[in-house]
Biopython code that builds the backbone (N, CA, C, O; Angstrom):
import numpy as np
from Bio.PDB.StructureBuilder import StructureBuilder

atoms = [
    (1, "MET", "N", (11.717, 8.463, -15.953)),
    (1, "MET", "CA", (10.285, 8.886, -15.144)),
    (1, "MET", "C", (10.636, 10.352, -14.276)),
    (1, "MET", "O", (11.632, 11.060, -14.123)),
    (2, "LYS", "N", (9.095, 10.365, -13.773)),
    (2, "LYS", "CA", (8.925, 12.125, -13.490)),
    (2, "LYS", "C", (8.537, 11.217, -12.518)),
    (2, "LYS", "O", (8.339, 10.013, -12.681)),
    (3, "LEU", "N", (8.425, 11.954, -11.354)),
    (3, "LEU", "CA", (7.645, 12.323, -10.330)),
    (3, "LEU", "C", (7.762, 12.907, -9.364)),
    (3, "LEU", "O", (8.749, 12.541, -8.725)),
    (4, "LYS", "N", (6.903, 14.101, -8.679)),
    (4, "LYS", "CA", (6.314, 14.678, -8.227)),
    (4, "LYS", "C", (6.296, 14.611, -6.800)),
    (4, "LYS", "O", (5.869, 13.748, -6.032)),
    (5, "LEU", "N", (7.348, 16.694, -6.447)),
    (5, "LEU", "CA", (7.836, 16.409, -5.068)),
    (5, "LEU", "C", (6.883, 16.299, -3.864)),
    (5, "LEU", "O", (6.593, 15.107, -3.767)),
    (6, "ALA", "N", (6.466, 16.784, -3.212)),
    (6, "ALA", "CA", (5.567, 16.884, -2.003)),
    (6, "ALA", "C", (5.330, 18.327, -2.260)),
    (6, "ALA", "O", (6.393, 18.910, -2.475)),
    (7, "ARG", "N", (3.785, 19.461, -2.331)),
    (7, "ARG", "CA", (3.620, 20.172, -2.280)),
    (7, "ARG", "C", (4.545, 20.654, -1.058)),
    (7, "ARG", "O", (4.928, 19.865, -0.195)),
    (8, "THR", "N", (4.980, 22.498, -1.064)),
    (8, "THR", "CA", (5.322, 22.553, 0.311)),
    (8, "THR", "C", (4.288, 24.102, 1.260)),
    (8, "THR", "O", (4.473, 24.639, 2.351)),
    (9, "THR", "N", (3.291, 24.323, 0.207)),
    (9, "THR", "CA", (1.989, 24.917, 0.505)),
    (9, "THR", "C", (0.510, 23.915, 0.448)),
    (9, "THR", "O", (0.361, 23.160, -0.512)),
    (10, "LEU", "N", (-0.275, 23.967, 1.270)),
    (10, "LEU", "CA", (-1.701, 22.922, 0.517)),
    (10, "LEU", "C", (-2.075, 23.956, -0.829)),
    (10, "LEU", "O", (-2.393, 23.178, -1.728)),
    (11, "LYS", "N", (-2.150, 25.075, -1.237)),
    (11, "LYS", "CA", (-1.986, 25.166, -2.400)),
    (11, "LYS", "C", (-1.064, 25.862, -3.563)),
    (11, "LYS", "O", (-1.598, 26.406, -4.530)),
    (12, "ALA", "N", (0.242, 25.811, -3.414)),
    (12, "ALA", "CA", (1.095, 24.778, -4.326)),
    (12, "ALA", "C", (0.738, 23.553, -5.225)),
    (12, "ALA", "O", (0.183, 22.538, -4.804)),
    (13, "LYS", "N", (1.148, 23.785, -6.591)),
    (13, "LYS", "CA", (1.733, 22.568, -7.157)),
    (13, "LYS", "C", (2.754, 22.068, -7.085)),
    (13, "LYS", "O", (3.821, 22.638, -7.312)),
    (14, "PRO", "N", (2.584, 20.643, -6.681)),
    (14, "PRO", "CA", (3.417, 20.235, -6.940)),
    (14, "PRO", "C", (4.598, 20.169, -7.939)),
    (14, "PRO", "O", (4.181, 20.139, -9.097)),
    (15, "LYS", "N", (5.982, 20.139, -7.836)),
    (15, "LYS", "CA", (7.040, 20.389, -8.934)),
    (15, "LYS", "C", (7.766, 19.048, -8.881)),
    (15, "LYS", "O", (7.907, 18.305, -7.910)),
    (16, "THR", "N", (8.268, 18.874, -10.345)),
    (16, "THR", "CA", (8.361, 17.622, -10.730)),
    (16, "THR", "C", (9.692, 17.425, -10.348)),
    (16, "THR", "O", (10.222, 18.460, -9.947)),
    (17, "ILE", "N", (10.735, 15.966, -10.341)),
    (17, "ILE", "CA", (12.305, 15.948, -10.761)),
    (17, "ILE", "C", (12.791, 14.637, -11.217)),
    (17, "ILE", "O", (12.701, 13.768, -10.350)),
    (18, "GLU", "N", (13.134, 14.374, -12.004)),
    (18, "GLU", "CA", (13.493, 12.854, -13.368)),
    (18, "GLU", "C", (14.902, 12.195, -11.724)),
    (18, "GLU", "O", (15.772, 12.524, -10.918)),
    (19, "LEU", "N", (13.962, 10.995, -12.352)),
    (19, "LEU", "CA", (14.743, 9.893, -11.496)),
    (19, "LEU", "C", (16.431, 10.180, -12.146)),
    (19, "LEU", "O", (17.344, 9.496, -11.684)),
    (20, "LYS", "N", (16.682, 11.083, -13.077)),
    (20, "LYS", "CA", (18.345, 11.150, -13.612)),
    (20, "LYS", "C", (18.973, 11.866, -12.278)),
    (20, "LYS", "O", (19.961, 11.545, -11.618)),
    (21, "LYS", "N", (17.933, 13.086, -12.094)),
    (21, "LYS", "CA", (18.767, 13.855, -11.124)),
    (21, "LYS", "C", (18.637, 14.063, -9.453)),
    (21, "LYS", "O", (19.288, 14.658, -8.595)),
    (22, "ILE", "N", (17.101, 13.008, -9.495)),
    (22, "ILE", "CA", (17.746, 11.890, -8.128)),
    (22, "ILE", "C", (18.778, 11.364, -7.857)),
    (22, "ILE", "O", (19.511, 11.571, -6.890)),
    (23, "GLU", "N", (18.928, 10.391, -9.011)),
    (23, "GLU", "CA", (20.528, 9.273, -9.302)),
    (23, "GLU", "C", (21.694, 10.320, -8.688)),
    (23, "GLU", "O", (22.575, 9.949, -7.912)),
    (24, "GLU", "N", (21.525, 11.771, -9.207)),
    (24, "GLU", "CA", (22.940, 12.897, -9.513)),
    (24, "GLU", "C", (22.925, 13.565, -7.910)),
    (24, "GLU", "O", (23.682, 14.217, -7.190)),
    (25, "GLN", "N", (22.154, 13.223, -7.877)),
    (25, "GLN", "CA", (21.848, 14.329, -5.489)),
    (25, "GLN", "C", (21.849, 13.228, -4.547)),
    (25, "GLN", "O", (21.331, 13.389, -3.442)),
    (26, "LEU", "N", (22.475, 11.929, -4.931)),
    (26, "LEU", "CA", (22.636, 10.674, -4.272)),
    (26, "LEU", "C", (23.691, 10.872, -2.618)),
    (26, "LEU", "O", (23.768, 10.265, -1.550)),
    (27, "ASP", "N", (24.698, 12.738, -3.589)),
    (27, "ASP", "CA", (25.763, 12.039, -3.330)),
    (27, "ASP", "C", (25.534, 13.522, -1.419)),
    (27, "ASP", "O", (26.247, 13.871, -0.479)),
    (28, "ASN", "N", (24.661, 13.699, -1.732)),
    (28, "ASN", "CA", (23.955, 15.178, -1.090)),
    (28, "ASN", "C", (22.538, 15.185, -0.560)),
    (28, "ASN", "O", (22.004, 16.043, 0.142)),
    (29, "GLN", "N", (21.930, 13.824, -1.133)),
    (29, "GLN", "CA", (20.423, 13.956, -0.456)),
    (29, "GLN", "C", (19.525, 12.825, -0.438)),
    (29, "GLN", "O", (19.191, 12.226, -1.460)),
    (30, "SER", "N", (19.062, 12.479, 0.948)),
    (30, "SER", "CA", (18.671, 10.807, 0.921)),
    (30, "SER", "C", (17.594, 10.319, 1.188)),
    (30, "SER", "O", (17.202, 9.198, 0.864)),
    (31, "ILE", "N", (16.611, 11.728, 2.262)),
    (31, "ILE", "CA", (14.936, 11.804, 2.103)),
    (31, "ILE", "C", (14.284, 12.676, 0.990)),
    (31, "ILE", "O", (14.245, 13.902, 1.097)),
    (32, "TYR", "N", (13.776, 12.015, -0.076)),
    (32, "TYR", "CA", (12.148, 13.111, -0.836)),
    (32, "TYR", "C", (11.332, 12.263, -0.381)),
    (32, "TYR", "O", (11.308, 11.090, -0.010)),
    (33, "TYR", "N", (10.151, 13.820, -0.590)),
    (33, "TYR", "CA", (8.488, 13.813, 0.141)),
    (33, "TYR", "C", (8.156, 14.039, -1.604)),
    (33, "TYR", "O", (8.403, 14.972, -2.368)),
    (34, "PHE", "N", (7.319, 12.383, -1.834)),
    (34, "PHE", "CA", (7.040, 12.888, -2.711)),
    (34, "PHE", "C", (5.075, 13.408, -2.309)),
    (34, "PHE", "O", (4.372, 13.143, -1.334)),
    (35, "ASP", "N", (4.776, 14.239, -3.633)),
    (35, "ASP", "CA", (3.275, 14.600, -2.907)),
    (35, "ASP", "C", (1.813, 13.572, -4.059)),
    (35, "ASP", "O", (1.731, 13.493, -5.285)),
    (36, "LYS", "N", (0.870, 12.943, -2.922)),
    (36, "LYS", "CA", (0.205, 12.591, -3.146)),
    (36, "LYS", "C", (-0.565, 11.836, -4.651)),
    (36, "LYS", "O", (-1.186, 10.806, -4.913)),
    (37, "GLU", "N", (0.038, 13.353, -5.557)),
    (37, "GLU", "CA", (-0.478, 13.152, -6.898)),
    (37, "GLU", "C", (0.196, 11.797, -7.973)),
    (37, "GLU", "O", (-0.260, 11.444, -9.061)),
    (38, "ASN", "N", (1.592, 11.142, -7.122)),
    (38, "ASN", "CA", (2.255, 10.491, -7.732)),
    (38, "ASN", "C", (0.901, 9.077, -7.672)),
    (38, "ASN", "O", (-0.278, 9.285, -7.384)),
    (39, "SER", "N", (1.375, 7.993, -7.950)),
    (39, "SER", "CA", (0.454, 7.438, -8.211)),
    (39, "SER", "C", (1.058, 5.766, -7.218)),
    (39, "SER", "O", (1.972, 5.293, -7.894)),
    (40, "HIS", "N", (0.882, 5.136, -6.322)),
    (40, "HIS", "CA", (1.478, 3.697, -5.737)),
    (40, "HIS", "C", (2.638, 2.803, -6.968)),
    (40, "HIS", "O", (3.572, 2.008, -6.855)),
    (41, "LYS", "N", (2.186, 3.234, -7.691)),
    (41, "LYS", "CA", (3.287, 2.200, -8.511)),
    (41, "LYS", "C", (4.013, 2.993, -9.379)),
    (41, "LYS", "O", (4.576, 2.679, -10.428)),
    (42, "ASP", "N", (3.935, 4.025, -8.835)),
    (42, "ASP", "CA", (5.212, 4.711, -9.289)),
    (42, "ASP", "C", (6.080, 4.857, -8.340)),
    (42, "ASP", "O", (7.232, 4.513, -8.604)),
    (43, "ILE", "N", (5.784, 5.402, -6.975)),
    (43, "ILE", "CA", (6.777, 4.821, -5.878)),
    (43, "ILE", "C", (7.119, 3.641, -5.791)),
    (43, "ILE", "O", (8.241, 3.136, -5.812)),
    (44, "ILE", "N", (6.167, 3.221, -5.697)),
    (44, "ILE", "CA", (6.533, 1.190, -5.859)),
    (44, "ILE", "C", (7.850, 0.541, -6.713)),
    (44, "ILE", "O", (8.490, -0.413, -6.273)),
    (45, "ALA", "N", (8.193, 1.296, -8.173)),
    (45, "ALA", "CA", (8.925, 1.829, -9.023)),
    (45, "ALA", "C", (10.006, 2.158, -8.928)),
    (45, "ALA", "O", (10.892, 1.588, -9.565)),
    (46, "LEU", "N", (10.199, 2.967, -8.275)),
    (46, "LEU", "CA", (11.080, 3.868, -7.432)),
    (46, "LEU", "C", (12.174, 3.411, -7.394)),
    (46, "LEU", "O", (13.272, 3.407, -7.950)),
    (47, "MET", "N", (11.382, 2.863, -6.277)),
    (47, "MET", "CA", (12.260, 2.255, -5.528)),
    (47, "MET", "C", (13.107, 0.244, -5.088)),
    (47, "MET", "O", (13.740, -0.449, -4.293)),
    (48, "GLU", "N", (12.351, 0.323, -6.467)),
    (48, "GLU", "CA", (12.693, -1.097, -7.614)),
    (48, "GLU", "C", (13.872, -0.661, -8.019)),
    (48, "GLU", "O", (14.775, -1.494, -8.099)),
    (49, "HIS", "N", (14.142, 0.720, -8.364)),
    (49, "HIS", "CA", (15.022, 1.249, -9.514)),
    (49, "HIS", "C", (16.316, 0.617, -8.484)),
    (49, "HIS", "O", (17.098, -0.315, -8.675)),
    (50, "PHE", "N", (16.158, 1.523, -7.378)),
    (50, "PHE", "CA", (16.535, 2.182, -6.968)),
    (50, "PHE", "C", (17.721, 0.369, -5.724)),
    (50, "PHE", "O", (18.629, 0.892, -5.078)),
    (51, "ASP", "N", (17.695, -0.563, -5.596)),
    (51, "ASP", "CA", (16.743, -1.418, -4.676)),
    (51, "ASP", "C", (18.354, -2.288, -5.835)),
    (51, "ASP", "O", (19.573, -2.240, -5.671)),
    (52, "GLY", "N", (17.170, -3.212, -7.291)),
    (52, "GLY", "CA", (18.323, -2.593, -8.281)),
    (52, "GLY", "C", (19.693, -2.440, -8.687)),
    (52, "GLY", "O", (20.440, -3.155, -9.355)),
    (53, "GLU", "N", (19.875, -1.042, -7.972)),
    (53, "GLU", "CA", (21.364, -0.171, -8.058)),
    (53, "GLU", "C", (22.699, -0.672, -7.084)),
    (53, "GLU", "O", (23.917, -0.496, -7.099)),
    (54, "GLY", "N", (21.326, -1.683, -5.911)),
    (54, "GLY", "CA", (22.228, -2.084, -4.503)),
    (54, "GLY", "C", (21.998, -0.843, -3.590)),
    (54, "GLY", "O", (22.618, -0.920, -2.529)),
    (55, "TYR", "N", (21.116, 0.486, -3.786)),
    (55, "TYR", "CA", (20.486, 0.644, -2.143)),
    (55, "TYR", "C", (19.530, -0.367, -1.833)),
    (55, "TYR", "O", (19.063, -1.317, -2.461)),
    (56, "ASN", "N", (19.336, 0.200, -0.448)),
    (56, "ASN", "CA", (18.327, -0.061, 0.448)),
    (56, "ASN", "C", (17.483, 1.682, 0.591)),
    (56, "ASN", "O", (17.633, 2.840, 0.982)),
    (57, "VAL", "N", (16.698, 0.861, 0.032)),
    (57, "VAL", "CA", (15.081, 1.757, -0.382)),
    (57, "VAL", "C", (13.803, 1.727, 1.201)),
    (57, "VAL", "O", (13.660, 0.676, 1.826)),
    (58, "TYR", "N", (13.032, 3.008, 1.599)),
    (58, "TYR", "CA", (12.640, 2.550, 3.335)),
    (58, "TYR", "C", (10.995, 3.808, 2.302)),
    (58, "TYR", "O", (10.797, 5.018, 2.191)),
    (59, "MET", "N", (10.816, 3.495, 2.184)),
    (59, "MET", "CA", (9.461, 3.861, 1.974)),
    (59, "MET", "C", (7.592, 4.134, 2.677)),
    (59, "MET", "O", (6.981, 3.114, 2.997)),
    (60, "ARG", "N", (6.866, 5.556, 2.843)),
    (60, "ARG", "CA", (6.183, 4.982, 4.335)),
    (60, "ARG", "C", (5.132, 6.535, 3.978)),
    (60, "ARG", "O", (5.620, 7.576, 3.540)),
    (61, "GLU", "N", (4.085, 6.393, 4.201)),
    (61, "GLU", "CA", (2.850, 7.255, 3.772)),
    (61, "GLU", "C", (3.035, 8.236, 5.180)),
    (61, "GLU", "O", (2.997, 7.398, 6.081)),
    (62, "ILE", "N", (3.234, 9.726, 5.892)),
    (62, "ILE", "CA", (3.312, 10.396, 6.054)),
    (62, "ILE", "C", (1.629, 11.461, 6.011)),
    (62, "ILE", "O", (1.296, 12.607, 5.708)),
    (63, "LYS", "N", (1.076, 10.383, 6.445)),
    (63, "LYS", "CA", (-0.842, 11.777, 7.040)),
    (63, "LYS", "C", (0.227, 13.042, 8.222)),
    (63, "LYS", "O", (1.045, 13.002, 9.141)),
    (64, "TYR", "N", (-0.950, 14.594, 6.882)),
    (64, "TYR", "CA", (-0.347, 15.796, 7.636)),
    (64, "TYR", "C", (-2.167, 16.817, 7.971)),
    (64, "TYR", "O", (-2.283, 18.023, 8.191)),
    (65, "GLY", "N", (-3.344, 15.715, 7.879)),
    (65, "GLY", "CA", (-4.268, 16.633, 8.288)),
    (65, "GLY", "C", (-5.523, 15.296, 8.892)),
    (65, "GLY", "O", (-4.852, 14.387, 9.381)),
    (66, "LEU", "N", (-6.788, 15.022, 8.965)),
    (66, "LEU", "CA", (-7.641, 13.851, 9.039)),
    (66, "LEU", "C", (-8.166, 13.285, 8.150)),
    (66, "LEU", "O", (-9.006, 12.388, 8.231)),
    (67, "GLY", "N", (-7.299, 14.200, 6.368)),
    (67, "GLY", "CA", (-8.274, 13.756, 5.359)),
    (67, "GLY", "C", (-8.216, 11.977, 5.173)),
    (67, "GLY", "O", (-7.851, 11.397, 6.196)),
    (68, "GLU", "N", (-8.430, 11.392, 4.382)),
    (68, "GLU", "CA", (-7.692, 10.509, 3.493)),
    (68, "GLU", "C", (-6.765, 11.074, 2.909)),
    (68, "GLU", "O", (-5.669, 10.972, 3.460)),
    (69, "GLY", "N", (-6.805, 11.530, 2.160)),
    (69, "GLY", "CA", (-6.171, 11.770, 0.844)),
    (69, "GLY", "C", (-4.713, 13.129, 1.656)),
    (69, "GLY", "O", (-3.561, 13.470, 1.391)),
    (70, "GLU", "N", (-5.540, 13.381, 2.461)),
    (70, "GLU", "CA", (-4.181, 14.432, 3.095)),
    (70, "GLU", "C", (-2.606, 13.695, 3.565)),
    (70, "GLU", "O", (-2.109, 13.723, 4.691)),
    (71, "TYR", "N", (-2.062, 13.084, 2.381)),
    (71, "TYR", "CA", (-0.198, 12.036, 3.512)),
    (71, "TYR", "C", (0.516, 13.111, 1.425)),
    (71, "TYR", "O", (0.213, 13.627, 0.349)),
    (72, "ILE", "N", (1.612, 12.667, 2.445)),
    (72, "ILE", "CA", (2.687, 12.107, 1.362)),
    (72, "ILE", "C", (3.143, 11.157, 1.718)),
    (72, "ILE", "O", (3.045, 10.508, 2.759)),
    (73, "TYR", "N", (4.022, 10.972, 0.243)),
    (73, "TYR", "CA", (5.217, 9.721, 0.430)),
    (73, "TYR", "C", (6.601, 10.806, 1.359)),
    (73, "TYR", "O", (6.792, 12.022, 1.373)),
    (74, "GLU", "N", (7.456, 9.436, 2.152)),
    (74, "GLU", "CA", (8.255, 10.012, 2.512)),
    (74, "GLU", "C", (9.545, 8.171, 2.433)),
    (74, "GLU", "O", (9.740, 7.239, 3.214)),
    (75, "VAL", "N", (10.033, 8.521, 1.130)),
    (75, "VAL", "CA", (11.299, 7.644, 1.541)),
    (75, "VAL", "C", (12.564, 8.173, 1.022)),
    (75, "VAL", "O", (12.840, 9.214, 0.426)),
    (76, "HIS", "N", (13.598, 6.675, 1.606)),
    (76, "HIS", "CA", (14.737, 7.221, 2.183)),
    (76, "HIS", "C", (15.676, 6.065, 1.206)),
    (76, "HIS", "O", (15.462, 4.857, 1.103)),
    (77, "ILE", "N", (16.408, 6.611, 0.764)),
    (77, "ILE", "CA", (18.097, 6.124, -0.349)),
    (77, "ILE", "C", (18.339, 5.766, 0.624)),
    (77, "ILE", "O", (17.719, 6.255, 1.568)),
    (78, "VAL", "N", (19.040, 5.057, 0.799)),
    (78, "VAL", "CA", (20.828, 5.159, 1.944)),
    (78, "VAL", "C", (21.572, 3.982, 0.951)),
    (78, "VAL", "O", (20.920, 3.100, 0.391)),
    (79, "ARG", "N", (22.911, 4.114, 0.848)),
    (79, "ARG", "CA", (23.674, 2.711, -0.051)),
    (79, "ARG", "C", (24.190, 2.171, 1.215)),
    (79, "ARG", "O", (24.849, 1.131, 1.220)),
]
sb = StructureBuilder()
sb.init_structure("model")
sb.init_model(0)
sb.init_chain("A")
sb.init_seg("    ")
for serial, (resi, resn, name, xyz) in enumerate(atoms, 1):
    if name == "N":
        sb.init_residue(resn, " ", resi, " ")
    sb.init_atom(name, np.array(xyz, "f"), 0.0, 1.0, " ", f" {name:<3s}", serial, name[0])
structure = sb.get_structure()
């Protein structure tokens, strides 16, 4: 599964990350920010994957502007 990380600037294109790469980085990083271009269904699938692996997973939408489409997903993956 490929997911898009949050953009670093408003005009930048989001970078992609593989599920395996996230699994490898969990020892050093437990908070990820994903772009609004990811479907809500993909974020839920990510959460269910790590929940099945024994992790506690928390997700919330962070609004960074007043517009309806100005948000990112914040996901915490904790053992």
